[in-house]
N, C-alpha and C positions, 0 to 999 in steps of 0.2 A: 662643583665634585658635578664633572658632566656622565650624567647618566651614559650607560650604552643603549642603542641601536636593539628593539626589539626581532628575533632571526621574523626576517619573510620566511612565507609561506613553498622552498624549493620546486621551480619547474620539475626540479627532477625523482620529487619527490610525487609530487599530482602525475605523472607521463606513467613513471611504475605506476600507480595505483588505476588511472587510465591501464594501463594495459593489461594487469594481468585482470581487470573489470572483470575487463572482451572477450578475455580469452580461459575466465572458468565458467562468464555465462555460458557461450556458443558452444563450452565442453559439453553444459549440463544440456542445452536445451537439444545440441544430433545426439547428444546418449535417448536421450528420455522419451522413449515413443510416444506413436500419437493413438490417446489427442489421453492430456491428463486426467484427473479425476476430477480437477473443480472447475467443473462447468466448461471441458479446454474445445468441448464437441455445443457447448451454448454458440462462446463466440467467434467462433468462426463463421456455423452457418449466420448469427449475423453482420460483419464485416461480408461472407461475401456474399448480403441478400444487397451491403449499402454501394459490392461490387455491380452488382448483376439489376440496380437502382427496385425494389422491390422489398425496403427495409419496411410493410406494410404488413405483410404478415407475419400473421400469430405460428403460421406452423410452420416443422423444417423444411429447406428450400428440398425441392427428388436433385439434386450433385451435389449439397452439403448431405445427404443420408450413401450416396457414390461414394464418394470420398472414404464414409464414415468406414462402411462397412467395409473395403476397398485394404484401407491402413488401419484401420480405429487396433488396435495392442489393447489385452483381456489383460497381462500381465500387469496394472493398477491391482486389481482388484477380485486380483486370483492368480493364487500361485502354479509355475507352469507341467510339477508335473501332477495334477489333480480339475485337469482345465477337463471342461462335462463337453462332449460334442459338438462344436460350437454349431448352430442355426447359420441355413442356408444365406447365399451372398442377397437371397433374396426377397428372405425372411428380415432380413435386420434393416437394406432398404426401405422396405413395408415398414416396417416401428418405425424406423427415424418420422416414414413421411406422414404415417400420424401424428406425434405429438405434440404439444407445444412448448415451442422456446420461451424459457418463464424469463428471457431479460429482452422482450423484444420492447417493453416501456423502457428501457432506463431509456439514456441522452446520446443523443448519435452523436456522440464529437469521432471518441475512437472511432468507430465503427467507421466513420466516414473517409478519415482519414484511414486509417485502415486498410481500408476497398481500396484508397489508390494506387498502397502499397497495394498490392494483392493487382492488382490491375498490368501492376509495371512491370510485377513477377510474369506473368500470360505476354508481354510484352519483351521479357525478355529466357520462357525458351518453359518457363518449367512448368507446371502441369501436377496435377491429381496431390498426391504424400509432399511433393517437391516443393508446391505451389504450398499447401501447410504452414512443413517447413520455413517455408520464407517469412514469412507470414509471423512467425515464433519470435522472429530477425530482429525487426520490428522496434521487438524493447534492450534491445542493444542499446542504441542514440538515446529510448529516453532514458536506463540505467548512465551512463553515461554521460549526459547531461544533468542530473541528478551530484555530480560528487565536479561538474564545475561551478553551479550552484555552491554548494559545498563551499566551493576553494575562496566567491564572491561573499561570501558571508564571514565567512573569520576572516578577511582582506579586512569587514567590517565591523564587525565586533569584536576579533580575539584580537590585534591586532600588538598587545602587548601579553593575549597568550596566548599564543597561535600552538601549540602543541593540540591546544582543547583541538582544534580544526586539523591540526595530523592526528589526532587520536578521532572523530571523524566519519574522517577519508578513508581512513583503517582500515575502521569496519565497515563501510560501505565495498569496499578491494573485495571482501572475502564474505559478504552477506549470503549463506545460507539460504534464505526469503524466496518459496515458486515462486512467487504471486507472478516471477519475474524473468522464470523461466516461458510458463505455457505460456499462453496467451488472453491475455484477459485485461479491463480497462484500470484494473487495479496501478498498475505498470502508470497512464499521461498521467493517471490520478496525484501519486507522490510525486512527480517533477510536479504538475502548474499546481495544487499546492505546494510545494513545497519553494518554487519560482515567487508564489499567491502572499504566504510570507514574512523573506526575504524582502519583498519594496514596499512590500508596506513597513518595516523596519525605521526600512532606510533610513526614514525621515527623524524622527528616538533620537537619531546621532547625529541629525545639522551634517547630510552626506547631503550631495550638490541635487540639481529636477528632484527638492525631495515634492512635486504636487505630478510630475510626471510617476516618479516613484508609485504613490498610490496612485494611480489613477489604474496603471499597468497592471502593478499590483492586483486591484480590485478583478481588472481585463482577465485576468489567470486565475482565480476565484474562482472566477459566475464558468471559465473553461474545464478545470476538472467537474463546482459541480452541474455539471449540462456534459459531463463523463462517465462520473455515476452519479448514484444517488445520495453516498453516504454519505459522500462529501460536505452536503449539504450542510450539517452541523456539525463541525468540521472547520468551515470559512465560518460558520458565526460565531466559531470560536476565536480565528484569529479578529475577525473586525473589533473587534476589542484593542487591536495596536491601535488604529486613528487618533482610535478612542480614549485610552490610558493616551494619550500624544498632547491632545484639549485639554487632561487634566493636572499631567504636572507644565505645562508652559502657563506662562507668567501674564499676568491678567494684560489689557493693553494688548497695540497687537501680535506679541506678540500669542498667544490665548486662540485673537481672529481668524492671524496665521491659520495654528494651529487647528482651528477650524474648520478655512479653506479643506486643509489636505486631510482630515476624515474627514470633506461629505465627497469628496474628488474615491477617494476609495470608497465605497460606501456608497454609492453611485453608481461609477469602475462592475461592483459584482450581485449589485440588488436588478441594478434598471434593466441590462440584459436577460436577466429570466424573469420576473417580475412581465417582459413585456412580452418570453418565447412560451406560458406555462400551457397555452394550451399543445404544445407535443404533444403529452398523450392521446390515446386515441376518446380514457376514459371520461368521464365525463364534470368525472371530478380529480383534474389534473394534474396533480406530484402523489396525494392524496394517496385517491383512486388505480395509481399506476402500483402502490406500495401493497395494496390490500387485494388487484386483481392480482399480482405478484406469488405474495405469500400461498392466497387460495391454489394458483398452481400449481404449489410447488406441496397444496396441501396440508397447509400447517392450517390450523383454525385459533382464533383470541378462545382462553383458556373459564375455565367454572372459578367462581372466586375461591372457594372452598381445594379448588385443586389449586389456582394462583398461592391460597396462604400454607400451603400441605405442600407445595417444590422441595425438594435440599439444598439448593442454594441459597433458601433462608439459615441455614445449616449452616455451622462453623465452618461442615467440615466437608459440604458442596462453596460456602467463599473461599478457602484456600484450594479445592481444585478449583475449580475458574479463575482464578486468579494465576494457579501454576500455568490451564492449557494456552487460557488468552495472551501471554507473556512469551512463552515456548511457542505458541504461534507465530506470532508476531517477530519474532524476530527470527525463525529457523522453517517455519512452512506448515503444512498440513496437509501433503500427497503424500496420501495412500503408495505402498506395496505390496507385490500375492495378496492382497488384501488382508494386509498389517498397514496401521498405525507409525505414524516414519517413534524411528528408535532415534533419540535425541539426547537419555542415562545425561553423559554429564559437559552436550555440552549445556540443555536446557535447568541444570542445579544452577553454574552461572551466572546465567542470564536475569533468572530469575532474582538469585540471589541481589547481582550487582543492581537490578531497575528498582527492584523493593527496598534498597539502598540512597540508588539517585537522586532519584528524581524526587525527594522526601529534605535531600541537601538543597538542590534545585532550587524547594518552590523558596527553604527555608531559610537563608543564607548565612539565616544569625547579622546579627546590629550593621548599621552602618557599613550593610553593604547590597541596603537597597536601593540602584542606581537602575535609567534604565538598560538592564545587560539584565538585569533578575526578573526582573518587569517582563523583557524578551522570552528568559525562560521559564518562567515559569506561566505566558502564558502558554507557552510549547507544553508546562506537564500534561493543564485546565485541559486541553487536546485532548491525551489519550482521553484522562478522568473516563471527562466526557462521553467518550466514543463505548470506553467503557463499560460504564453504567445506561447506556441504552441496549448494550448488547446481556447486558446482565439482569434489565427492564424486559425486556422482550421477554428471553428466558421464562420467567416468570409466568407477563401472562402473558404467551401461548400456549396449543396441547401439538404436542407434536407424536401419541400416539401416527397417525395416520403418513408417515415424511420420513427419507430415510433417515437426512440428519439437520437442526437434533434431530433426537427419536426418543425414543421413550425411554429407553435404553442407559438416553444418553442425552435429559434433556437442558445441554448447555448449548450455546452459540458463542463459540468459540477463538471466531478466525479474524486472526488477528492481519488479515493483510485488509479485511473491514475498515481498519485504523493507517489503512500504510499513504492518505495525506497528511498528516500528522510526520510524517517514519524522519525527515529529515533534524525538524524541528527537536524533536528528541531525539535523536544522533546524541545531537546540542548539549540541550540538558543532557541528559544522563551524564556523558566526558566530563563538562565540568559542574557535575552531583560533587560527579565521585574522585574530581581534583580535590572542591571546595573538602568532599568529607579526612581524606584524605591527610590534602593542611591544616583539619579544626583539630587528627586526634593526631599529630608532628611524623605523620612520618611523610614524610613535603613530594616524591618518591610512589608510594603511593599507586597516586591515579592513571598513570604513565602506569606499572606496573601491572595494574587489574585491567586495564584499557587495554598488555595486549598476554593478556588470561585470556582473556575472550574472544580477540581477534582469536586464536590457538583456537583455541575449541567450536569457531563460528569455522576456523581453515575445514580443522580434521570433520568437521557437518558439510560441508559441501564437493570436498576430497570423495568422501565414502557416497553420494547423491550418486555422485559422474559414475564411480566405480559397481555401485549394484545398478545403474542403467545401465551403464553400456555393454555388460553382458548382454541387454536382451538384439534378437535375433533379428527386428522385421526396427529396429531403429534409424537416424537416415548412412546412419556408415554404412548398410547395410541393404540402405534401395537400390533399387538395380538403373 
């Protein structure tokens, strides 16, 4: 009996997803006033320093301070009807010029690229507020490239389950994660780490050019680690892929070949980072950079008694942490009018489906533990590792002097810090839901749950744009 050929991921579907994602992102970027509450001023200042070849300065540039005074909106942190009399422009400039930029010890890849992009914007006549929006728009090609990598990963790993790839691409088209809307180094980390994951997984599927794929995958992880410090543990988990290839290989030539591929992947990922260990201004390298960043944010180590009394060590605190981390991962964390994002139904949907999908992906049942299961297991492990790191950080640090986390909310639940896991996470999520639905005798259940989730995410995306569109100082109202 001749089996029907599995359907391909149609170009029309992929093209429609790219168009929807691009238009949605541009609309959100232009509707949101400057500057977003998630350190957007800090990232813009770092980009401007890279463009002006002043990256070694700890304090904000005077040029940045002038743009903050000219373009910054208070709508994220205050309701307009409650606006107090603002400080003078000179006071705003003086305040920012004296402040320390806590991002100054972050690796430079994003800032160098965005700095070149900023100079291109200046050559096309942009300045001031329009130049800041121009830097925001750099996230659009990053995000569209993530969708294209998702299509490539579908072709390599899910040729017989194309609906999994369709589900991932559909979710990416409507994902309301606001770290892709504002200027941050999270967007390139999601692209670089996701690409590294795909390339290093290719040899496990016997794809062409395995050694080149492994080396390029390692290089992508290098760039991710040289973009944001928090990508280091994510890259460490992803580097388990070539090790698993060695374990699964048959003894003899196959094992030797797998060892060579693993060596190329690890060398490509680690040697450039080790050679560039001195990038941080502090003598402690990466560890010293992290410590200095925490001190700048007024975060200190907690005493043993305070750590043991942390609310996260209770069932209620653990539940709150898991809910807020997953909600933030999917939906973002931008405040508006001083209130945290209203997540509602969308939050309930993504939290419930994630808690059901990830165990189903990690434990698929007897007889199904193939290379694809190993890949999805690594994806789940990366998310779990990042959640554990944030949880341990929350317990072991004192936030009595910091704004976020704070004494009232001593949890670090920023899902954007795990954006390097986004692409493999979504594949594990969709595949896990599909497996779970089929296991309980509901073969179309996975597709239905993906559709419901995409609908909830769409409402959240549209709601953010409509909410921000009312701002009198966004891109649409620039002179």
